[in-house]
C-alpha positions in Angstrom: 34.0 -70.3 100.4 34.7 -74.0 100.5 31.0 -74.7 99.7 31.3 -72.5 96.5 34.4 -74.4 95.4 32.5 -77.7 95.9 29.6 -76.5 93.8 31.9 -75.4 91.0 33.6 -78.8 91.0 30.3 -80.6 90.9 29.2 -78.4 88.0 32.3 -79.1 86.0 31.9 -82.8 86.6 28.3 -82.7 85.5 29.2 -80.8 82.3 32.0 -83.3 81.6 29.7 -86.2 82.1 27.0 -84.6 79.9 29.7 -84.0 77.2 30.6 -87.7 77.3 27.0 -88.8 77.4 25.4 -86.6 74.6 26.6 -87.1 71.0 25.2 -85.6 67.8 25.6 -87.5 64.6 25.5 -85.4 61.4 23.5 -86.3 58.4 25.1 -89.0 56.0 27.3 -90.1 58.9 27.2 -93.2 61.1 28.7 -93.8 64.5 29.8 -97.2 66.0 29.3 -97.5 69.8 31.3 -99.9 71.8 30.4 -100.8 75.3 33.3 -102.0 77.4 35.3 -102.7 74.2 32.6 -104.7 72.4 30.3 -103.6 69.6 27.0 -102.3 71.0 25.1 -100.4 68.3 25.3 -98.1 65.2 24.1 -94.6 65.7 22.0 -93.0 63.0 22.0 -89.2 62.3 20.6 -87.2 65.2 21.0 -86.9 69.0 22.3 -90.0 70.8 23.0 -90.7 74.5 25.9 -92.8 75.8 26.7 -94.2 79.1 29.7 -92.2 80.3 32.9 -94.1 80.9 31.2 -97.3 79.7 30.3 -96.5 76.0 32.8 -95.3 73.5 32.0 -94.0 70.0 34.4 -94.7 67.3 35.2 -92.0 64.6 32.3 -91.2 62.4 32.0 -93.1 59.0 31.0 -91.1 55.9 28.1 -92.8 54.1 28.2 -90.6 51.0 29.7 -91.8 47.7 33.4 -91.3 47.8 35.8 -90.7 44.9 39.4 -92.0 45.2 42.0 -91.4 42.5 44.9 -93.8 42.5 48.3 -93.0 41.1 49.2 -94.5 37.7 50.0 -98.2 37.9 52.3 -100.1 35.5 50.4 -103.0 33.9 51.8 -105.5 31.4 49.6 -106.4 28.4 49.5 -109.7 26.5 52.3 -108.7 24.1 54.6 -107.8 27.1 54.2 -104.0 26.7 54.2 -101.9 29.9 51.4 -99.3 30.1 50.6 -96.9 32.9 47.0 -96.8 33.8 45.5 -94.1 36.0 42.1 -95.1 37.5 39.4 -93.6 39.6 37.1 -95.5 42.0 33.6 -94.4 43.0 32.4 -96.4 46.1 30.1 -96.0 49.0 29.9 -97.5 52.5 26.7 -99.5 53.0 27.4 -101.3 56.2 29.3 -99.2 58.8 29.8 -102.2 61.1 31.4 -104.4 58.4 33.5 -101.5 57.2 34.8 -101.0 60.7 35.4 -104.6 61.8 35.9 -106.6 58.6 38.8 -104.5 57.1 41.4 -102.4 58.8 41.7 -99.7 56.1 39.0 -100.2 53.4 40.4 -97.3 51.2 43.9 -98.9 51.0 42.2 -102.3 50.5 40.2 -101.0 47.6 43.3 -99.5 46.0 45.3 -102.7 46.2 42.4 -104.8 44.9 41.9 -102.4 42.0 45.5 -102.7 41.0 45.5 -106.5 41.2 42.2 -106.9 39.3 43.4 -104.4 36.6 46.6 -106.4 36.0 44.6 -109.6 35.7 42.1 -108.1 33.3 44.5 -106.2 31.1 47.2 -108.9 31.2 45.0 -111.0 28.8 44.4 -108.1 26.3 46.4 -106.6 23.5 47.4 -103.0 23.6 45.0 -102.0 20.8 42.1 -103.7 22.6 43.1 -102.0 25.9 43.1 -98.5 24.2 39.7 -99.1 22.6 37.9 -101.1 25.2 37.8 -98.8 28.3 34.1 -99.4 28.9 34.6 -103.2 28.8 37.6 -102.9 31.2 35.7 -100.7 33.6 32.7 -103.1 33.6 35.0 -106.0 34.4 36.8 -104.2 37.2 33.5 -103.0 38.7 32.1 -106.5 38.8 35.2 -108.0 40.4 35.6 -105.2 43.0 31.9 -105.2 43.9 32.0 -108.9 44.6 35.2 -108.7 46.6 34.2 -105.6 48.7 30.7 -106.7 49.4 31.8 -108.5 52.6 33.5 -105.3 53.7 30.3 -103.3 53.7 31.4 -101.3 50.6 29.6 -101.0 47.2 31.7 -100.1 44.2 29.5 -98.0 41.9 31.9 -97.1 39.1 35.5 -97.7 37.9 36.9 -95.2 35.4 40.2 -95.3 33.5 41.4 -91.7 33.3 44.5 -92.4 31.2 46.3 -95.2 29.5 49.9 -94.3 28.6 51.8 -96.7 26.4 55.6 -96.6 26.0 57.2 -93.7 24.1 58.2 -95.9 21.1 54.6 -97.2 20.9 53.3 -93.6 21.0 55.5 -92.6 18.1 54.5 -95.6 16.1 50.9 -94.9 16.8 51.2 -91.3 15.8 52.8 -92.3 12.5 50.0 -94.8 11.9 47.4 -92.1 12.7 49.1 -89.7 10.3 49.2 -92.3 7.6 45.5 -93.1 8.2 44.6 -89.4 8.0 46.6 -89.0 4.8 44.8 -92.1 3.3 41.4 -90.7 4.3 42.3 -87.3 2.8 43.4 -89.0 -0.4 40.2 -91.0 -0.6 38.0 -87.9 0.1 39.9 -86.0 -2.6 39.5 -88.8 -5.1 35.8 -89.0 -4.2 35.5 -85.3 -4.7 37.2 -85.4 -8.1 35.0 -88.4 -9.1 31.8 -86.6 -8.1 33.0 -83.4 -9.9 33.7 -85.4 -13.1 30.4 -87.2 -12.9 28.5 -83.9 -12.4 30.5 -82.3 -15.3 29.7 -85.3 -17.6 26.0 -85.2 -16.6 26.0 -81.5 -17.3 27.6 -82.0 -20.7 25.2 -84.8 -21.4 22.2 -82.7 -20.6 23.6 -79.8 -22.6 24.1 -82.1 -25.6 20.6 -83.5 -25.3 19.1 -80.0 -25.1 21.1 -78.8 -28.1 20.1 -81.9 -30.1 16.4 -81.4 -29.1 16.7 -77.7 -30.1 18.2 -78.6 -33.5 15.6 -81.2 -34.0 12.8 -78.8 -33.1 14.4 -76.2 -35.4 14.7 -78.6 -38.3 11.1 -79.8 -37.8 9.8 -76.2 -37.7 11.9 -75.4 -40.8 10.7 -78.4 -42.7 7.1 -77.6 -41.7 7.6 -74.0 -42.9 9.0 -75.3 -46.2 6.1 -77.7 -46.5 3.6 -74.9 -45.9 5.4 -72.7 -48.4 5.4 -75.4 -51.1 1.8 -76.2 -50.4 1.0 -72.5 -50.7 2.9 -72.1 -54.0 1.4 -75.3 -55.4 -2.1 -74.2 -54.5 -1.5 -70.8 -56.0 -0.2 -72.3 -59.2 -3.2 -74.6 -59.5 -5.6 -71.8 -58.7 -3.9 -69.6 -61.3 -3.9 -72.4 -63.9 -0.3 -71.5 -65.0 0.5 -72.3 -68.6 3.9 -73.2 -70.1 4.6 -69.6 -71.0 4.5 -68.5 -67.3 6.7 -71.5 -66.3 9.2 -70.6 -69.0 9.3 -67.0 -67.7 9.9 -68.2 -64.1 12.8 -70.4 -65.4 14.4 -67.4 -67.0 14.1 -65.4 -63.8 15.9 -68.2 -61.8 18.8 -68.4 -64.2 20.8 -65.5 -62.7 20.5 -67.0 -59.2 21.7 -70.4 -60.5 24.7 -68.7 -62.2 25.9 -67.0 -58.9 29.0 -68.5 -57.4 32.4 -69.6 -58.7 31.7 -73.3 -58.2 28.8 -73.4 -60.7 30.5 -74.8 -63.7 27.9 -77.2 -65.1 24.2 -76.5 -65.4 21.6 -79.2 -65.6 18.6 -78.0 -67.6 15.5 -80.2 -67.4 13.6 -81.2 -70.5 10.6 -79.3 -69.4 12.7 -76.1 -69.5 13.8 -76.6 -73.1 10.2 -77.3 -74.1 9.1 -74.2 -72.2 11.9 -72.2 -74.0 10.6 -73.5 -77.3 7.1 -72.4 -76.5 8.4 -69.1 -75.4 10.4 -68.7 -78.6 7.4 -69.5 -80.8 5.4 -67.0 -78.8 8.0 -64.3 -79.2 8.3 -65.1 -83.0 4.5 -64.9 -83.4 4.3 -61.6 -81.6 7.1 -60.1 -83.7 5.4 -61.4 -87.0 2.2 -59.8 -85.9 3.9 -56.5 -85.2 5.6 -56.6 -88.6 2.4 -57.2 -90.4 0.7 -54.4 -88.7 3.5 -52.0 -89.6 3.4 -53.0 -93.2 -0.2 -52.3 -93.3 0.3 -48.9 -92.0 3.2 -47.9 -94.4 2.3 -48.8 -98.0 4.7 -48.4 -100.9 4.1 -45.5 -103.3 1.9 -46.1 -106.4 2.8 -45.7 -110.0 1.5 -42.2 -110.2 4.1 -41.3 -107.7 1.8 -40.4 -105.0 1.9 -41.9 -101.6 -1.8 -41.7 -101.1 -4.3 -44.3 -101.8 -7.0 -44.0 -104.5 -9.5 -43.2 -101.9 -7.4 -40.3 -100.6 -7.2 -39.0 -104.0 
């Protein structure tokens, strides 16, 4: 019975020693081994063996990129305005030994260094530049922090400004300025729209007037060409027909009723050719009537002395 108890005790001691001697380091972690209180080595991921009761492994260090968000910090700008800046730091441990022995708490150290650097950078900037130059501020903070934390075994990858909150009075003034700017832009856009509309309307009226003028010109040209063709046709017909003054006088007489139409026709202007044609026409009419009279007289002879109406031949 006593032998069994001894075996059990020996087994427990062996298991305890193995538990102290065998360590497993996960991926993306690093372990610092101290032997008799002094730095011995850095354990990489995997299985590691330690000397029991001689070696001691400190808490594992995370080698992944870490994100730390700091609470808003009051910062004074160049014009003595207090703004609250909320920042985020992205950093990574590159040297586990330096991160362990060069700085007691590297996260708190990074936070304080970030606040100090931010106050130095923004303290020389105006509020408007601070609000519009986030990338520039982030770049300056990253450069300063990376140089300062290099000896701690830490690399600062990025510094982001989540929010920049100016005082309430400044916010109200900025909102008024923004509303005035939006109203100004709206007025400019409205004026530009009216201008473009008027320009387009004027261009349309111009094109319409040009088209109407071109249409009237084409119409007048075609009308003049038609009149010219008609005059040429009438002139050629008159020359082919060899019209005499009698025909012309007759045409003048046919046109007189058309000339007399209308209440405004008070004075007639008769060309000299018309009076000459009327004279020729009158002589023609007189000659025709005389010829008709002579013919009738020849047909109806006066009675002879013997009282008969017949001629000597009839008798």
